[in-house]
DRENPA-3360 file (N, C-alpha, C; in nm, 2 decimals, always signed):
BEGIN
1 = XXXXXXXX = -2.47/-1.02/-0.38/-2.36/-0.98/-0.43/-2.23/-1.08/-0.41 ~ -2.24/-1.13/-0.29/-2.11/-1.23/-0.27/-2.12/-1.35/-0.38 ~ -2.28/-1.43/-0.41/-2.27/-1.52/-0.49/-2.24/-1.47/-0.60 ~ -2.25/-1.30/-0.67/-2.20/-1.28/-0.78/-2.04/-1.30/-0.81 ~ -1.97/-1.26/-0.69/-1.84/-1.23/-0.70/-1.78/-1.39/-0.65 ~ -1.84/-1.45/-0.59/-1.78/-1.59/-0.52/-1.76/-1.68/-0.64 ~ -1.85/-1.65/-0.76/-1.86/-1.74/-0.87/-1.69/-1.71/-0.98 ~ -1.67/-1.62/-0.96/-1.60/-1.53/-1.07/-1.45/-1.49/-0.98;
9 = XXXXXXXX = -1.43/-1.48/-0.84/-1.32/-1.45/-0.78/-1.28/-1.52/-0.66 ~ -1.18/-1.54/-0.62/-1.15/-1.64/-0.48/-1.16/-1.51/-0.39 ~ -1.24/-1.54/-0.29/-1.31/-1.45/-0.19/-1.23/-1.49/-0.03 ~ -1.22/-1.39/+0.01/-1.16/-1.42/+0.16/-1.21/-1.35/+0.24 ~ -1.23/-1.41/+0.38/-1.30/-1.32/+0.49/-1.20/-1.30/+0.59 ~ -1.21/-1.21/+0.66/-1.14/-1.15/+0.80/-1.23/-1.12/+0.87 ~ -1.21/-1.20/+1.00/-1.31/-1.12/+1.11/-1.28/-1.12/+1.24 ~ -1.29/-1.04/+1.35/-1.20/-1.03/+1.45/-1.32/-1.09/+1.55;
17 = XXXXXXXX = -1.26/-1.17/+1.65/-1.32/-1.17/+1.78/-1.33/-1.32/+1.85 ~ -1.38/-1.36/+1.91/-1.35/-1.57/+2.01/-1.37/-1.64/+1.87 ~ -1.31/-1.69/+1.87/-1.27/-1.83/+1.78/-1.44/-1.89/+1.78 ~ -1.50/-1.94/+1.88/-1.59/-2.00/+1.88/-1.72/-1.93/+1.85 ~ -1.74/-1.80/+1.89/-1.84/-1.70/+1.85/-1.86/-1.70/+1.71 ~ -1.74/-1.65/+1.65/-1.70/-1.63/+1.50/-1.75/-1.74/+1.44 ~ -1.67/-1.85/+1.49/-1.71/-2.01/+1.40/-1.82/-2.03/+1.39 ~ -1.91/-2.00/+1.52/-2.08/-2.04/+1.51/-2.16/-1.95/+1.40;
25 = XXXXXXXX = -2.12/-1.80/+1.41/-2.16/-1.71/+1.31/-2.15/-1.80/+1.16 ~ -2.05/-1.80/+1.15/-2.00/-1.84/+0.99/-2.11/-1.95/+0.96 ~ -2.11/-2.06/+1.08/-2.18/-2.21/+1.05/-2.34/-2.16/+1.03 ~ -2.39/-2.06/+1.12/-2.51/-2.06/+1.11/-2.54/-2.00/+0.99 ~ -2.45/-1.91/+0.95/-2.47/-1.83/+0.80/-2.45/-1.94/+0.70 ~ -2.39/-2.03/+0.71/-2.38/-2.10/+0.65/-2.30/-2.10/+0.51 ~ -2.17/-1.98/+0.54/-2.10/-1.89/+0.45/-1.94/-1.95/+0.41 ~ -1.91/-2.03/+0.50/-1.77/-2.10/+0.51/-1.74/-2.13/+0.38;
33 = XXXXXXXX = -1.84/-2.21/+0.29/-1.75/-2.24/+0.15/-1.77/-2.16/+0.06 ~ -1.75/-2.05/+0.09/-1.81/-1.92/-0.04/-1.63/-1.85/-0.02 ~ -1.58/-1.90/+0.09/-1.45/-1.83/+0.10/-1.33/-1.91/+0.07 ~ -1.21/-1.89/+0.00/-1.09/-1.99/-0.05/-0.99/-1.94/+0.10 ~ -1.03/-1.81/+0.16/-0.93/-1.80/+0.27/-1.03/-1.73/+0.39 ~ -1.03/-1.79/+0.49/-1.12/-1.76/+0.61/-1.04/-1.73/+0.72 ~ -1.01/-1.63/+0.79/-0.95/-1.61/+0.90/-1.01/-1.54/+1.00 ~ -0.99/-1.59/+1.13/-1.06/-1.51/+1.25/-1.00/-1.50/+1.36;
41 = XXXXXXXX = -0.96/-1.36/+1.36/-0.79/-1.30/+1.40/-0.73/-1.36/+1.55 ~ -0.86/-1.43/+1.63/-0.82/-1.46/+1.74/-0.78/-1.58/+1.75 ~ -0.75/-1.67/+1.60/-0.71/-1.76/+1.61/-0.52/-1.75/+1.60 ~ -0.53/-1.62/+1.55/-0.34/-1.60/+1.54/-0.31/-1.52/+1.67 ~ -0.40/-1.49/+1.77/-0.41/-1.41/+1.89/-0.42/-1.29/+1.90 ~ -0.51/-1.25/+1.99/-0.54/-1.13/+2.05/-0.50/-1.01/+1.99 ~ -0.34/-1.01/+2.00/-0.27/-0.88/+1.94/-0.27/-0.88/+1.78 ~ -0.34/-0.98/+1.70/-0.36/-0.96/+1.57/-0.45/-0.94/+1.53;
49 = XXXXXXXX = -0.59/-0.86/+1.60/-0.66/-0.79/+1.57/-0.68/-0.71/+1.48 ~ -0.78/-0.69/+1.37/-0.77/-0.55/+1.32/-0.70/-0.43/+1.41 ~ -0.65/-0.36/+1.34/-0.57/-0.34/+1.22/-0.45/-0.40/+1.23 ~ -0.38/-0.49/+1.31/-0.27/-0.57/+1.24/-0.29/-0.61/+1.09 ~ -0.13/-0.61/+1.03/-0.18/-0.65/+0.88/-0.12/-0.82/+0.89 ~ -0.13/-0.88/+1.00/-0.06/-0.99/+0.95/-0.20/-1.07/+0.87 ~ -0.31/-1.06/+0.92/-0.44/-1.15/+0.85/-0.45/-1.09/+0.68 ~ -0.41/-0.97/+0.70/-0.39/-0.92/+0.54/-0.31/-0.98/+0.46;
57 = XXXXXXXX = -0.19/-1.00/+0.49/-0.08/-1.06/+0.42/-0.11/-1.20/+0.43 ~ -0.18/-1.27/+0.51/-0.20/-1.40/+0.50/-0.30/-1.44/+0.44 ~ -0.41/-1.33/+0.41/-0.51/-1.35/+0.33/-0.46/-1.35/+0.15 ~ -0.37/-1.23/+0.13/-0.30/-1.24/-0.02/-0.24/-1.38/-0.02 ~ -0.18/-1.43/+0.06/-0.06/-1.54/+0.02/-0.18/-1.65/+0.01 ~ -0.31/-1.66/+0.11/-0.37/-1.78/+0.06/-0.44/-1.77/-0.06 ~ -0.46/-1.64/-0.12/-0.55/-1.62/-0.26/-0.44/-1.62/-0.35 ~ -0.31/-1.57/-0.35/-0.21/-1.56/-0.44/-0.22/-1.46/-0.54;
65 = XXXXXXXX = -0.26/-1.36/-0.43/-0.29/-1.21/-0.48/-0.21/-1.11/-0.46 ~ -0.22/-1.01/-0.53/-0.12/-0.88/-0.53/-0.23/-0.79/-0.47 ~ -0.18/-0.71/-0.40/-0.26/-0.60/-0.33/-0.32/-0.52/-0.39 ~ -0.28/-0.48/-0.55/-0.38/-0.43/-0.63/-0.51/-0.49/-0.67 ~ -0.50/-0.62/-0.68/-0.60/-0.73/-0.68/-0.71/-0.74/-0.61 ~ -0.65/-0.67/-0.46/-0.75/-0.73/-0.34/-0.85/-0.58/-0.34 ~ -0.97/-0.64/-0.32/-1.07/-0.55/-0.26/-1.12/-0.58/-0.11 ~ -1.11/-0.46/-0.03/-1.15/-0.50/+0.10/-1.28/-0.43/+0.15;
73 = XXXXXXXX = -1.40/-0.51/+0.16/-1.52/-0.45/+0.22/-1.55/-0.48/+0.33 ~ -1.60/-0.33/+0.44/-1.62/-0.35/+0.55/-1.66/-0.22/+0.61 ~ -1.75/-0.24/+0.72/-1.81/-0.14/+0.75/-1.76/-0.01/+0.89 ~ -1.63/-0.10/+0.93/-1.60/+0.01/+1.06/-1.48/+0.06/+1.01 ~ -1.50/+0.18/+0.97/-1.35/+0.28/+0.96/-1.26/+0.31/+1.04 ~ -1.27/+0.24/+1.18/-1.17/+0.28/+1.29/-1.05/+0.18/+1.28 ~ -1.13/+0.03/+1.23/-1.04/-0.07/+1.23/-1.01/-0.13/+1.11 ~ -1.12/-0.13/+1.03/-1.09/-0.23/+0.94/-1.02/-0.17/+0.79;
81 = XXXXXXXX = -1.06/-0.03/+0.76/-1.00/-0.02/+0.62/-0.84/+0.01/+0.62 ~ -0.79/+0.07/+0.72/-0.66/+0.17/+0.68/-0.57/+0.05/+0.69 ~ -0.56/-0.07/+0.71/-0.45/-0.14/+0.69/-0.49/-0.21/+0.52 ~ -0.56/-0.22/+0.51/-0.58/-0.28/+0.36/-0.53/-0.14/+0.26 ~ -0.59/-0.03/+0.30/-0.57/+0.09/+0.23/-0.40/+0.12/+0.20 ~ -0.36/+0.09/+0.33/-0.22/+0.13/+0.34/-0.15/+0.00/+0.24 ~ -0.15/-0.09/+0.27/-0.12/-0.23/+0.20/-0.14/-0.18/+0.05 ~ -0.22/-0.13/+0.00/-0.22/-0.10/-0.13/-0.39/-0.15/-0.20;
89 = XXXXXXXX = -0.47/-0.24/-0.11/-0.60/-0.28/-0.17/-0.66/-0.19/-0.18 ~ -0.77/-0.20/-0.27/-0.92/-0.11/-0.30/-1.02/-0.12/-0.18 ~ -1.07/-0.03/-0.13/-1.12/-0.03/-0.02/-1.28/+0.00/-0.06 ~ -1.35/-0.06/+0.01/-1.53/+0.00/+0.02/-1.58/-0.02/+0.17 ~ -1.62/+0.11/+0.18/-1.72/+0.11/+0.32/-1.88/+0.07/+0.29 ~ -1.92/+0.00/+0.35/-2.07/-0.01/+0.35/-2.13/+0.07/+0.50 ~ -2.21/+0.19/+0.44/-2.24/+0.26/+0.52/-2.42/+0.24/+0.54 ~ -2.47/+0.16/+0.61/-2.60/+0.14/+0.63/-2.68/+0.26/+0.68;
97 = XXXXXXXX = -2.81/+0.31/+0.60/-2.87/+0.43/+0.66/-2.91/+0.37/+0.83 ~ -2.86/+0.47/+0.92/-2.88/+0.41/+1.09/-2.79/+0.33/+1.12 ~ -2.70/+0.29/+1.05/-2.62/+0.18/+1.11/-2.50/+0.22/+1.18 ~ -2.46/+0.15/+1.26/-2.34/+0.16/+1.39/-2.26/+0.29/+1.33 ~ -2.18/+0.28/+1.20/-2.08/+0.36/+1.16/-2.12/+0.46/+1.07 ~ -2.25/+0.49/+1.04/-2.34/+0.58/+0.99/-2.28/+0.74/+0.98 ~ -2.23/+0.78/+1.10/-2.21/+0.93/+1.12/-2.05/+0.91/+1.18 ~ -1.99/+0.81/+1.15/-1.82/+0.78/+1.17/-1.77/+0.88/+1.09;
105 = XXXXXXXX = -1.69/+0.98/+1.16/-1.59/+1.08/+1.11/-1.45/+1.01/+1.16 ~ -1.34/+1.03/+1.07/-1.22/+0.98/+1.08/-1.12/+1.04/+1.00 ~ -1.01/+1.00/+1.02/-0.87/+1.05/+0.94/-0.89/+1.00/+0.75 ~ -0.81/+1.08/+0.70/-0.81/+1.05/+0.57/-0.76/+0.92/+0.52 ~ -0.64/+0.83/+0.62/-0.60/+0.75/+0.60/-0.68/+0.60/+0.65 ~ -0.80/+0.69/+0.69/-0.88/+0.56/+0.72/-1.01/+0.56/+0.64 ~ -0.99/+0.64/+0.55/-1.13/+0.66/+0.44/-1.15/+0.58/+0.38 ~ -1.24/+0.49/+0.30/-1.23/+0.39/+0.20/-1.25/+0.47/+0.08;
113 = XXXXXXXX = -1.23/+0.42/-0.04/-1.15/+0.46/-0.18/-1.35/+0.46/-0.22 ~ -1.45/+0.39/-0.17/-1.55/+0.42/-0.22/-1.65/+0.39/-0.09 ~ -1.74/+0.45/-0.09/-1.85/+0.39/+0.02/-1.98/+0.36/-0.08 ~ -2.06/+0.25/-0.01/-2.18/+0.22/-0.07/-2.29/+0.20/+0.02 ~ -2.39/+0.17/+0.01/-2.50/+0.18/+0.14/-2.57/+0.03/+0.14 ~ -2.51/-0.06/+0.05/-2.52/-0.23/+0.07/-2.48/-0.30/+0.00 ~ -2.45/-0.40/-0.02/-2.35/-0.48/-0.10/-2.41/-0.48/-0.25 ~ -2.54/-0.49/-0.26/-2.56/-0.49/-0.40/-2.52/-0.38/-0.49;
121 = XXXXXXXX = -2.46/-0.26/-0.42/-2.43/-0.13/-0.46/-2.27/-0.19/-0.50 ~ -2.21/-0.30/-0.50/-2.08/-0.33/-0.50/-2.04/-0.32/-0.67 ~ -2.12/-0.38/-0.75/-2.08/-0.38/-0.89/-2.08/-0.25/-0.96 ~ -2.10/-0.13/-0.89/-2.09/-0.03/-0.95/-1.93/+0.04/-0.91 ~ -1.87/-0.05/-0.81/-1.76/+0.00/-0.79/-1.63/-0.08/-0.83 ~ -1.65/-0.21/-0.84/-1.55/-0.33/-0.82/-1.62/-0.38/-1.02 ~ -1.53/-0.41/-1.10/-1.57/-0.45/-1.23/-1.60/-0.59/-1.22 ~ -1.72/-0.59/-1.28/-1.75/-0.75/-1.27/-1.70/-0.84/-1.41;
129 = XXXXX = -1.68/-0.96/-1.36/-1.60/-0.99/-1.47/-1.69/-1.03/-1.64 ~ -1.65/-1.03/-1.74/-1.72/-1.03/-1.86/-1.86/-1.12/-1.85 ~ -1.97/-1.10/-1.89/-2.09/-1.18/-1.90/-2.15/-1.20/-1.75 ~ -2.13/-1.11/-1.67/-2.22/-1.10/-1.54/-2.28/-0.94/-1.50 ~ -2.28/-0.88/-1.60/-2.33/-0.74/-1.60/-2.47/-0.72/-1.59;
% end
């Protein structure tokens, strides 16, 4: 799914955690080149971890995007989706069967606009560019 969208849209990645650990994960996965904006929140300071809005606003700035053009895809409803939703982004929660957040219950502000069970379901909720159907 990332390959489909990365060829047609500018992608951003926001990840929480230790800069060294998250950088190592990104390197091992070989995904850094897929993203026009890549923010490890601890590089801004631990106070700016999700759900702080700073990295969401910085992502929009780097991508030159308006909130209504942004789609935030994440799994943790407690911290990932609330700020993106409040800022006007479209939100998609990935709820994997038996996954860590599969049975998570949360307030309305924290609920995603759409729920998918894997990234390959994204095209059902996010319009694909012409020719990619």
